[in-house]
C-alpha positions, 0 to 999 in steps of 0.5 A: 114354461118349456114351450121352446123345448116342446116345440123342439121335441114336437116339430108339428104345430099341432103337437107343439101347441098341445105339448106347450099347453101341457108343459105350461100347465 
């Protein structure tokens, strides 16, 4: 649910994808 924040924090698609998944979970 904090995908936007994760993407902003981690520019890389790989990092952003993992961060979004973790944040969502």
